C-alpha positions as CSV (number, residue, x, y, z in Angstrom):
1,M,12.6,8.2,30.8
2,A,16.0,8.0,29.7
3,L,16.8,7.6,26.0
4,T,18.3,4.2,25.3
5,H,20.7,5.3,22.3
6,F,22.8,7.3,24.6
7,D,25.4,6.0,27.3
8,A,26.2,7.6,30.7
9,K,28.6,10.2,29.1
10,G,25.8,11.3,26.6
11,D,27.5,9.6,23.7
12,A,25.4,7.7,21.0
13,H,25.6,4.1,21.0
14,M,23.9,0.9,19.7
15,V,21.8,-0.4,22.3
16,D,23.0,-3.9,23.3
17,V,20.1,-6.4,23.0
18,S,21.8,-9.7,23.5
19,D,20.1,-10.5,26.7
20,K,16.7,-9.7,25.4
21,P,14.5,-12.9,24.8
22,V,13.8,-13.6,21.0
23,T,10.0,-12.9,20.4
24,G,7.7,-12.3,17.6
25,R,7.3,-8.7,16.8
26,I,5.3,-6.7,14.3
27,A,5.0,-3.1,13.4
28,T,2.9,-1.2,10.8
29,A,3.5,2.6,9.7
30,E,1.3,4.6,7.6
31,T,1.8,7.8,5.6
32,H,0.1,9.6,2.7
33,I,0.8,11.4,-0.7
34,T,-1.4,13.9,-2.0
35,M,-1.2,15.2,-5.6
36,Q,-3.3,17.1,-8.5
37,R,-6.3,15.2,-9.7
38,E,-4.7,14.6,-13.2
39,T,-1.6,12.9,-11.4
40,F,-4.0,10.8,-9.3
41,D,-5.7,9.5,-12.6
42,L,-2.8,8.8,-14.4
43,I,-1.4,6.8,-11.4
44,C,-4.8,5.0,-11.2
45,E,-5.1,4.5,-14.6
46,G,-1.7,3.0,-15.1
47,R,-0.9,6.0,-17.8
48,A,2.5,7.3,-16.0
49,K,5.5,7.2,-18.5
50,K,7.7,5.6,-15.9
51,G,5.6,2.4,-15.8
52,D,3.6,0.7,-13.1
53,V,3.8,3.3,-10.3
54,L,2.0,1.1,-7.6
55,G,3.8,-2.0,-8.2
56,V,7.2,-0.4,-8.4
57,A,6.6,1.7,-5.4
58,R,5.5,-1.5,-3.4
59,L,8.8,-3.3,-4.3
60,A,10.5,-0.1,-3.6
61,G,8.9,0.0,0.1
62,I,9.9,-3.6,0.8
63,M,13.8,-3.2,-0.3
64,G,13.6,-0.2,2.1
65,A,12.4,-2.0,5.0
66,K,15.3,-4.5,4.4
67,R,17.8,-1.7,4.1
68,T,16.7,0.0,7.3
69,A,20.0,-0.5,9.3
70,D,22.0,0.9,6.3
71,L,20.0,3.9,6.5
72,I,19.5,4.7,10.1
73,P,22.9,4.8,12.1
74,L,21.9,3.1,15.5
75,C,19.5,0.5,14.1
76,H,20.3,-3.3,14.4
77,P,20.0,-5.3,11.3
78,L,17.2,-7.6,11.7
79,P,16.2,-10.9,10.1
80,I,12.8,-9.7,8.6
81,T,10.4,-12.4,8.1
82,S,7.6,-10.3,6.4
83,V,7.0,-6.9,4.7
84,T,3.7,-6.0,3.3
85,V,3.1,-2.7,1.8
86,D,-0.7,-1.5,0.4
87,L,-1.1,1.4,-1.5
88,E,-4.9,2.7,-1.5
89,P,-6.0,5.4,-3.8
90,D,-7.9,7.8,-2.1
91,A,-10.1,10.3,-4.4
92,E,-10.6,12.4,-1.5
93,L,-7.2,13.5,-1.1
94,P,-6.5,13.2,-3.9
95,G,-3.6,10.8,-3.5
96,L,-2.3,7.5,-2.0
97,R,-2.8,5.9,1.5
98,I,0.3,3.8,2.2
99,T,0.5,1.1,5.1
100,A,3.7,-0.9,5.7
101,T,3.9,-3.8,8.1
102,V,6.8,-5.5,9.1
103,K,7.4,-9.0,11.0
104,T,10.4,-10.4,12.5
105,T,11.2,-12.8,15.2
106,G,14.2,-11.2,17.1
107,Q,15.4,-9.0,20.3
108,T,14.4,-5.8,19.0
109,G,11.5,-4.3,17.4
110,V,10.5,-3.3,13.7
111,E,8.9,0.1,13.9
112,M,11.9,1.8,11.9
113,E,11.6,-0.9,9.1
114,A,7.9,-0.3,8.8
115,L,8.4,3.7,8.9
116,T,11.3,3.2,6.2
117,A,9.1,1.0,4.0
118,A,6.1,3.6,4.0
119,S,8.6,6.7,3.6
120,V,10.4,4.8,0.7
121,T,6.9,3.8,-0.8
122,A,5.8,7.5,-0.9
123,L,9.2,9.0,-2.1
124,T,9.1,6.3,-5.1
125,V,5.6,7.6,-6.0
126,Y,7.0,11.2,-5.9
127,D,10.1,10.1,-8.1
128,M,8.0,8.2,-10.6
129,T,5.4,11.1,-11.3
130,K,7.4,14.2,-10.5
131,A,7.7,15.3,-13.9
132,V,4.0,15.9,-14.1
133,D,3.6,17.2,-10.6
134,R,6.3,18.6,-8.4
135,G,3.8,19.7,-5.8
136,M,3.0,16.5,-4.4
137,E,3.2,16.3,-0.7
138,I,4.1,13.6,1.8
139,G,2.6,13.6,5.1
140,G,1.2,12.0,8.4
141,L,4.3,9.3,8.6
142,R,3.6,7.6,12.0
143,V,3.6,4.1,13.7
144,T,0.0,2.7,14.0
145,L,1.0,-0.7,15.6
146,K,3.8,-2.2,17.4
147,D,3.5,-5.6,19.3
148,G,6.1,-7.7,20.8
149,G,8.9,-7.5,23.4
150,K,8.9,-6.2,26.8
151,S,7.1,-2.7,26.1
152,G,4.0,-4.9,24.6
153,R,1.4,-3.7,22.1
154,F,1.0,-0.2,21.1
155,E,-2.0,1.0,18.8
156,A,-2.4,4.5,17.7
157,P,-5.7,6.0,18.6
């Protein structure tokens, strides 16, 4: 299987999607951030000094999805039609499970936008609480759903 972001000479290039049909596309990505129990309680109880960690992180993830083409050199700027970011406290970790879903109607998929949204959400949680817990760990970043376009549907097991 050839990598699409390289031309015949091996040089990086943006893929030409102009001949692709416009279709509805969706992608979901997930990640998690683990932390000390005290940090988890601080977030869940809304006691963080910087404010509403979950609300700010959600907004940051949405903004991150919209800026993906500015961050990833060969991504196409896309007309995103929807971004949702869910942060689910998980006492077992302890930490937060983050899920980001992005939709568009376009000629290329939104997997990178979903991954960026999930990543930026987790990074914002870290930024807002690092003063009390520098040992937090972000992990498990992956695409769990991709649908639309020629390659069809992918669902992670």
